[in-house]
N, C-alpha and C positions, 0 to 999 in steps of 0.2 A: 458177353456180360449183360446183366439185366438192365434195360433202359428204365429211366424214371421220368416223370413229367414234372416240369418246373411248376412250383406253386407260388401264388401271389398273396402277400407281397414278399414273402421269403420262403425258404424251404424248411423253416423251423416250425416248432409247435405254434398252434394258434393261427396259422396262416390259412388263407382261403384259396381253393383251387382256382386256377385261371379260367378253366373251361366254362363255368357258368357265366362269367362276365362276357364271354364271346357268344353266348346263346347256343341253344340246342339245335345245331345245324348239321347236315350230313357231312362226312369227311370229304376232303378234297381228293379227287382221283388223280392218277398219274399224268394224264394228258393235260388236265387243267393246271397241275403244278408245273409241268414242262413249259406251258405257255407263259406262266409267271417268270420262270427261270430265263427263258429266251428274252422276254421283254426287259428283264433287269440287266442283262449283259450289254448294256450300251445304248440300244439294242443292236442286233447284228447289222442292220442296214446302216445305221448311223456310224458304226465303227468301220464297216467295209467301204462306205461311199464318202465319208467325210473325215473322220478323225485319223484313222490309221494311215491313209495315203498322205495326208498333210504332214504327219509326224515322220513318215518314211522319206520325205523330200530331202532331208539332210543326209540320207544314206541310200539314195535311190538305186544305185548299182547293185546293192545287196538287199533290196527290199524283201525278197523272199526269206532270206536268212534272218533278217530283223524280225519278221512276223513269227517265224518258228521259235527264235530265241525268246521272244516275248511270251509265247505260249508256255514254254518250259519254265520261265521265271515265275509266272503266275501259278504254276503247279504247287509251289510251297505254301502260299496262303490258302489255296483251295484244299490242300491236304490237311492243314490245321483245322479249318472249319469242319471238314468231314469227320475228322477224328473226334472233335467235340460232339458233333451231331450223332455219333454212334451211341452216346450215353445220355445226352441232354437234348430234349426237344420241348417246344412250347412257344408261347407268344413272345417270350423275351429275346429270342434269337441270340445275338452276341452278348447282350446283357446277361442272359442265363448262363452262357458259357463262362463269362468272367466271374459270375457269382459262384459257380461250381468250382472254379479254380482258386479264387482269391477272397471270396466272401462278399457280403452284400455291400459294404461301404465302398470298396473299390469298384464293384459293379455299378453302383449308383453314379459314381464319377464317370465311368465309361458311358453309361446310358445318357447322362446329361450332355456330355461332349458330342456324342453321336446324334442326339436329338437336335442340338444346335445346328450341326452341319446340315442335316436334311431338311429342317424347317427353313433355313436360309435358302437352300436349293429350290424348294418349292416356290419360294417367293420371287427369286430372280430369274429362273430359267425361262419363264414366259417371255422375257425380253429377248432372249437368244432366239427363240422360235419366231417371234413376230418381227423383230427388227434386224436380225442377222440372216436367218435362213429363208424364210418365205419370200422376201423381196427378190431373191436370186432365182426363184422358181416361178412365181406368179406375177405376170405383168400387171401393174396397177394396184398391187397389194398395199402400197403405202397409203392409199386413200382409206383403207379399212383397218389400219393398225390399231387405232384406239379401241374400236369395238372388239377386235380380236384379242387385245391384251386383257380385256375384261372377260370375254366369252370363254377363253381357254381355261382359266381357273374355275369358272362356274361349271363348265362341262365336266372337268375332272372331279370336282367336288360332287356334282350331281350323280356321276357314275358310282362313286363310293357310297353316297347316301341311299342310292337305289338298292343297295344290298350286296352281299358277297357274291351271290350268283351272277349278278350283272357285271360286277368287277372282274370275276374270273372269265366270263364270256368275252369281255373286251380285251383282256390281256391275252387270252387264247388266240383271238383273231389277230391282234397286233403282233404277237410273238411269231406265230407260224406264217402270217402274211408277209412280214418283213423278211423272215428267213427265206421264203420262196423268192421274193424279189431280189434279195442279196445273191441267191444262187443264180438267178437269171443274169444279174449284173456280172457275176464271176464268169459265167459261160460266155457272155458277149465279150468280155475283156479278153479271155483266153482265145476265142475264135478270131477276134479282131487284131490282137497284138501277138499272141503266141506266148508260150511259157519257156523262157530261156533258162537253161541249167545254171548259167552264170548268176542269175538272181539269187541263188542259194549259196553263192561263194562269198568269201570275205574280201571282196575287192574294194569296198568302201573303207575310208579311214576308220581305224579302230575306235577312236573317240566318238565319231558320228554314228557308227554302228551300235555302240553301247547305249548311246542316248536314245536312238530310235527304238531299240529293243526295250529299254527300261521304261520309256514313256508310253510305249504301246501297251506294255504289261499293266501299267497303272489304269488303263482304260477299263479293265475288267472288274474293278473293285466293287462295283454295285452288285456283283454276283452274290454277295452275302445277303441281299434283301430277302430272297425266298426263304431263308432259314427262319424268319420270323413267323412263317406259317407251319413250322415243324409240328406243332401240337394239333394241327387241323388236317393233317394229311392222312389219307386212308391207305390200306395195304392192297386194295384190289383195283383193277383198271376202272377208269371213269372218264367221261368226257368233260367239257368245260363246266358242266353243271355239278360235277362231283358224283361219287358213287353213293348209293343209298345205304342207310343204316349207320349205326355208330354215333359218336359224338365228337366234337372238335378235339377233345383231349384223348380220344381212344385210339386214334390212328387206325380206324377200321377194325378195331377189336384186336389188333396185333401191333405192339410197339415196333417189333422187328420189321413188319410189313411196311409201316410208315417210314422207318429209317431207310429201308431199301428204295422206296419211291423217291425220297429226297435225294439220296445218293445218286440213283440213276438219272433223275431229272436234272440235277446240277451238272453232273459229268457229261451227260448227253447234250445238254444245251451248250455247254462250254465247248465241247469238241466240234459241234455243228457250227458254232460261231467262228471258231478258229479256222475251220476249213473254208468257209465262204470269204473270210478276210484274206487268207492266203491266195485264194483264187482271184480275188479282185485287186489285190495290191501287188503281188509278186510280178505279174507281167509288166507292170509299169516301169520296171527297170530299163526296158527297151525304149520307152517313150516318157522320159522324166518330166516333160512339160506338163503332163496331166496332173502331177502331184502339186503343182503350184497354182492350180485353178481354185476358185472359191469352194466348189463342191466337186472334187475330182471324179467321183462316181457318176455324177450327172453329166459331166463333160465327156466321159468315156461312153456312157449310154447314148448320148446325143450323136457322137461320132460314128458309132458302130451299130446302134440299135434304133436310131430315129428319135424324133422330137417327143413322141408320145412316151417312150420308155424313159427319156431324160426327165420329163415332168413327173412321171410316176416315181422315179427314184428320188427326185427332189422333195416331193410331197411326203414320200415315205420316210425320208430322213427327219423331217419335222415331226411326223407322227411317232417315229421311233423315240425321239427326245421326249415327247409328251407321254409316251408309254412308260418311260423310266420314272417320270413324275408320279404317275398313277401307282406304280409299285412302291415307290417311296412312301406315298400316302398310306398304302396298305400296311407297310412295315411299321411306320410311326404309330398307327392306330393299335397294332398288336403290342408294341413295346409299352405304350401307355397303359394298356390293360394289365400287362405283367407287373408293372411298377406300382400302379395305383389301385388295381382291382375295380376300376370304374367299368360300367357297361360299355361295350365297344361302340354302340350306336351313339352314346353321349360323346365319346371321344371323337368319333368321325364328324359329328356335327360341330364340335369345337374347332377342329382343324379346318373344316369347310368354312366356318365363319371367318377365321383368320385369313384364309386365302382370298375369299371374296372381298373382304374389307380392304385388304392390302392392294388388290388389283388396280383401283383408281390411283393409288399413291404412286404406282410404278410409272404412270403417265407423266408425272411431273418432270422426271429426267431419267428415262430408261437406261441410258448409257452409264450415267454416274451411279445410279443405284446398283446396276449389275456389277460394275467394277468395284464398288465399295463392299459388296457382300461376297463376291467370288472368293477372294483370298481367305477370309476367316472361315468360310464354309469348307473349303478344301483342307485348310490346316486342321480344323476340328475333325474332319473325316479321318485324316491319317493319324491323328493323335488317338482317336478312339480305337482304330484298328491296331495301333501299336500296343495299347493296353491288352487287347485280346491275345496278341501273339506273345507278348512278354511273359504273361502268366501261364502260358500253355504247359510248360514242363511240370508245374505243380499238379495240374489236372492229369496229365498223362501218367505220371508216376503213381498217383492215387488209384488209377484205373488199371494198374498192372503192366503198363508199358515200360520199355527200357528207357533209362534216363538219357543215355548218349544220343540216340536218334531223336528223342524229344527235344533236347537242347539244340541239336543241329537244325531241326525244323524251326524252332523258335527263333534262333539266330538269323536264319534266312528270312523268315517272315518279318522279323523286326527290322532287319536291314531294308527290306522292301518298303515297309511303312515309313522308315526314316527318309528314304529316298523320295517317297511321295510327299512327305512333309517339307523337305527342303525345296522340292520343285514347286510346291504350293506357295511357300514363302517368297521364292524368287519369281513367282507369278509365271512360271513356265507352263506350257500347254500340257494338260493332262487328259 
């Protein structure tokens, strides 16, 4: 079916195309988009070395099975996003999906809740990097925590202000760099411990296995962030600087080409991430003690790859978390353009000002601020996704898809979001 470009502020008469607000820049190529997709998915190194092994600790004997089940569970939200994306692309991302399914009023609610979630994330995540992760990696880092807590938001804002080309280059290097390091970690883990078939069996208690699988699946939710670049993606190959020609709204002169790039980029990044996570986590069923360390991947790297690799993994985890912040910033700027029609550079400068001004505030009490903002941020994230999933059947039927499969997908996606919401309210690890 024919794709259409989302218009700002609405798809109705008298609206203004979103593309001019983004500026007349070359479309994003497939490799640049793949870098954004990889960076958004946790990214791969943070998931493989930090989050997934810690979650698997409750079902270590079935760590491999838990990782596979998590990948399958996340297939439902991913399928819904990709189904929307076959017909809707533009800077609005999930907002544009919701608008196409349920109208502008509900879409504005979705966008507001989503924006709250990620704005809060940008404000508090620096505390995790500076006060939780880096002290475990760099000896003496505590002496520099205050300058780092200010410098990290400034650097992220500076990359965005420098322009889209600079941002895409950074995400390209972060995405593929951490994927390579995660692959090395997986190889070292397998060679040092081995891969037992029992890791993929259901030997762990059913409840623990279900929790490990479900909470690992939740880790992939930021994979929707690249969708906000849908209107800027080109149909022909290009490196981190994008392919030449076209405009942000043209997808390289072919809407179908842009859709294919987005689809391949998201699926490819997701599968690559799943593979390195399984390689790094499944072998730990034989040595469960690693899953209870502060940064399991760093402990494994130190044991079987040496101190240098361990430090590289630890620093890479911190960079991975910072990379997600950068992609969130990118997505927030595109959403603001879609809703308001403001020039993207003005939006970027506004978000930058907020991040830089808040950075010194974080120094007052980093732990308290982090804990105060974490739960509402996660709850808003899952509520915003729930809206997208719940209205999907209306969209699917309008675009000629069968109602029953659409409702099944929506029910599975909504259950996934509700689980995430409950976990957030209970302050469970996500």
